[in-house]
C-alpha positions in Angstrom: 78.3 70.5 114.5 79.0 71.0 110.8 81.8 71.7 109.6 80.8 74.1 106.8 79.0 76.0 109.2 80.2 80.1 108.3 82.2 82.0 111.8 83.4 85.1 111.7 85.9 86.0 113.6 85.2 89.8 114.0 89.5 90.8 114.9 90.8 88.0 112.8 94.3 90.1 112.3 95.3 90.1 116.2 97.3 87.7 118.6 94.0 86.3 119.5 92.1 86.6 116.5 94.8 84.2 114.9 94.3 81.9 117.4 91.1 81.6 117.1 91.5 81.1 113.4 94.1 78.5 113.8 92.5 76.6 115.7 88.8 76.6 113.9 90.8 75.2 111.2 92.8 72.9 113.0 89.9 71.4 114.1 88.2 71.2 110.2 86.3 74.9 110.0 87.4 75.9 106.7 84.3 78.3 105.5 85.2 81.1 107.7 84.0 85.2 106.8 87.6 87.0 108.1 87.7 91.4 106.6 90.5 93.3 107.9 90.5 96.4 108.8 90.7 98.2 105.4 87.9 96.3 103.8 85.4 97.3 107.2 85.5 99.2 109.2 83.7 98.2 112.4 83.5 101.3 113.8 81.4 102.6 111.0 77.8 101.0 112.1 76.1 100.8 108.7 79.3 98.7 107.2 79.3 96.1 110.2 75.7 95.7 109.5 75.2 96.3 105.6 77.8 92.9 106.1 77.0 91.0 108.4 73.6 91.1 106.3 74.5 90.1 103.5 76.9 87.3 105.0 74.8 85.8 107.5 77.0 83.8 109.5 75.6 80.8 111.8 78.2 81.4 114.4 80.1 84.9 115.3 83.2 85.5 117.4 84.4 89.0 118.8 87.8 88.9 119.2 88.1 93.0 117.3 89.2 95.5 120.5 91.5 98.5 120.7 94.0 97.2 123.5 96.6 98.5 125.1 98.6 98.2 128.6 99.0 100.3 131.6 100.7 103.5 129.7 98.0 103.2 126.4 95.5 103.6 129.1 96.2 105.9 130.5 97.2 107.9 127.9 93.9 107.7 125.3 91.0 106.5 127.8 87.9 108.2 125.5 89.3 106.3 122.4 89.6 102.9 124.2 86.0 104.2 126.1 84.8 104.9 122.7 86.1 102.6 119.7 86.1 99.6 122.1 81.8 100.2 122.4 81.2 101.0 119.2 83.0 98.2 117.9 81.0 96.1 120.1 77.8 97.7 120.0 77.8 97.1 116.5 79.1 93.9 115.8 76.9 92.3 118.9 73.8 94.6 116.7 74.1 93.4 113.7 74.2 89.9 114.6 71.0 89.7 116.9 69.7 91.5 113.5 71.1 89.0 111.0 69.9 85.9 113.2 73.1 84.9 114.5 73.2 81.7 116.1 75.5 81.7 118.7 77.8 85.5 119.3 80.6 85.2 121.8 82.0 88.4 122.8 85.7 88.1 124.1 85.7 90.8 127.0 88.5 91.3 129.5 89.3 90.0 133.8 90.1 94.2 133.6 86.2 94.5 134.5 86.1 93.5 138.3 86.7 96.1 140.2 90.4 97.3 141.9 89.7 96.2 145.5 88.1 92.4 144.5 88.1 89.4 146.0 90.8 87.0 145.0 90.5 84.9 143.5 88.1 86.5 140.9 84.6 85.1 140.8 82.1 86.3 138.4 79.6 87.2 140.6 81.7 90.1 141.9 81.1 91.3 139.1 80.4 95.5 139.1 80.6 95.6 143.4 83.0 97.8 143.1 84.7 100.3 141.1 87.8 99.6 138.4 90.7 99.6 138.3 91.3 103.3 137.5 94.5 103.0 134.5 92.2 100.5 133.3 88.6 102.4 134.0 87.3 103.5 130.1 88.4 99.6 128.7 86.4 98.3 131.8 83.6 100.1 131.2 83.0 99.2 127.6 84.4 95.6 128.0 81.2 95.5 130.9 78.3 97.1 128.5 79.1 94.3 126.1 79.3 91.5 127.9 75.7 93.3 129.8 74.6 94.0 125.9 74.4 89.8 125.5 72.9 89.2 128.7 70.2 91.2 127.8 69.5 89.7 123.9 69.9 86.7 125.7 67.4 87.1 128.5 64.7 89.3 126.4 65.3 88.0 122.9 66.2 83.9 123.8 69.1 84.0 121.4 72.5 82.6 122.4 75.0 85.8 123.4 77.1 84.5 125.4 80.6 86.1 126.9 83.8 84.5 128.1 86.2 87.0 129.7 90.0 85.4 129.1 92.7 86.7 132.1 96.1 89.0 130.7 96.9 86.4 127.4 100.4 86.4 125.8 101.9 84.4 123.2 103.0 84.7 119.2 101.9 87.9 117.2 101.5 89.5 120.6 102.2 93.1 120.8 106.5 94.1 121.3 105.5 98.0 120.4 107.4 99.8 123.6 103.5 102.6 123.7 101.4 100.0 123.8 102.4 96.2 124.5 101.4 94.6 127.9 103.8 93.4 130.4 105.2 90.2 128.7 105.7 91.7 125.7 107.0 94.6 127.1 109.8 92.9 129.2 111.0 90.6 126.8 111.7 93.0 124.4 113.5 94.8 126.9 115.0 91.9 128.9 116.1 90.8 124.9 117.6 94.1 124.6 119.6 94.6 127.5 120.9 91.0 126.4 122.1 92.2 123.5 123.6 96.0 124.8 125.2 94.5 127.7 123.0 96.3 129.9 123.6 95.1 133.7 120.1 96.1 134.5 116.2 96.4 133.6 114.2 98.6 135.5 110.4 97.9 135.2 107.2 100.3 136.3 106.0 99.6 140.0 107.0 97.7 143.2 106.9 94.4 141.4 105.0 92.9 143.8 101.8 92.7 142.1 100.1 89.6 140.8 99.3 88.6 137.2 97.5 85.9 135.8 99.0 84.9 132.1 97.3 82.2 129.8 98.9 81.7 126.4 96.8 82.7 123.1 96.3 79.0 122.1 95.0 77.6 125.0 93.0 80.8 124.8 92.1 79.9 121.5 90.8 76.4 122.3 88.2 77.3 124.8 86.8 79.7 122.9 86.1 77.3 120.3 84.8 75.2 123.1 82.6 77.9 124.4 81.2 79.0 120.8 79.6 75.4 119.7 78.9 74.0 124.0 77.9 76.8 126.5 74.3 77.5 126.1 74.0 79.6 129.3 73.5 83.9 129.5 76.2 84.0 132.5 79.8 84.7 131.0 83.1 83.0 132.3 85.7 83.3 133.7 89.0 81.9 131.2 92.1 82.1 132.6 94.6 79.6 134.6 93.7 79.7 138.7 97.2 80.1 138.8 99.5 83.8 139.0 102.9 85.3 139.6 104.6 88.8 141.3 105.7 91.0 138.4 108.9 90.5 139.5 109.2 86.7 139.6 106.9 87.2 135.8 110.8 89.0 134.9 112.7 86.0 136.4 110.9 83.6 134.0 111.6 85.8 131.0 115.2 86.4 132.0 115.7 82.9 132.4 114.5 82.1 128.3 116.2 84.8 126.9 119.0 84.1 129.4 119.7 87.7 130.6 122.2 87.3 134.2 121.4 91.1 135.0 119.6 92.8 137.9 116.4 93.6 138.2 114.9 97.1 139.9 112.0 99.0 139.8 110.8 102.8 139.5 107.9 102.7 142.1 106.9 106.1 141.1 105.1 104.3 138.4 102.5 102.6 138.9 101.0 99.0 139.9 97.9 98.1 138.6 95.2 96.3 140.9 97.8 94.8 143.4 96.1 91.3 142.2 93.8 90.2 139.2 93.3 85.9 139.5 91.1 84.7 137.7 88.5 82.1 139.9 87.7 79.6 136.8 86.2 77.4 139.1 83.2 77.5 136.5 84.8 76.4 133.7 87.6 74.0 135.0 83.3 72.2 136.3 82.4 72.1 132.4 85.3 69.3 132.2 88.1 72.1 130.1 91.3 73.5 131.4 93.9 74.8 130.6 97.3 72.9 128.6 100.1 75.1 128.6 102.7 76.4 131.4 103.9 79.8 131.6 107.4 79.4 130.8 106.9 76.8 127.9 104.5 79.4 126.8 106.7 82.4 127.2 109.8 80.1 125.5 107.1 79.9 122.4 106.8 83.4 122.5 110.2 84.2 122.3 111.2 81.9 120.4 108.1 83.8 117.5 110.0 86.9 118.6 113.2 85.7 117.6 111.8 84.7 114.2 109.5 87.5 113.7 111.2 90.6 114.8 114.7 90.2 115.6 116.9 91.3 112.2 119.6 88.8 111.8 122.8 89.5 112.6 
């Protein structure tokens, strides 16, 4: 790869986008096109088209999205569907019109049906209805992935997609209203330890199982795919390993040094019973993750303590 190639990373201020930018720069790619939300409204079709046509990047990574946990998805389904459709349609079609060499769309493992066989293979997509608690986000991501596939088939352009599992790490969103499970649990368990609380209550039964990939590992996979993958078939990106929510809480408790108990509010939803990706295709291409869950949690907690906890 020519290290002077112009690469546009959409959503570069988010957790995933920041990690992708770090990874690109670590490999010597400095000709990066970046724009904050204040500089470019990705829901504005004309603005996005003008930006992409002016910059003419050779490569585009779409890591921009409205994201959130179960609570946020359930509270704002219309917003999640509308904003994500607008963002991805504007970026994908503008890139197609500008003749971008490779466009990489980041989806989500929530695209798979709620009752999907486990682990979830790429061919299981759209074999059933998605999990109701993230249905709107799921439909948006399926639409983006399909649009890339159709552009690949109709126009012969390398518009490709990958479907990451649950991502966590530094620069994650720790907001109590919109955070995903790891930052939510980490913040609450830290607060319980700091205040001497003997119990932390968690949504659901604790039995649902989830797979987690450290954000820098995702960034490594994204950069590898961007420069090496040239097939229409989207690829799962994950670890191929999962834990129950109770086991996750116990892992986080050990990292934080919390010695209290965990209880569960069974009136709250679990989401999908299990969500584990089959990553056989990606492993066969030669890529696999490097960061184990405990190591990733320690790094995330260190970042949380450094950046979000006021000095005592």
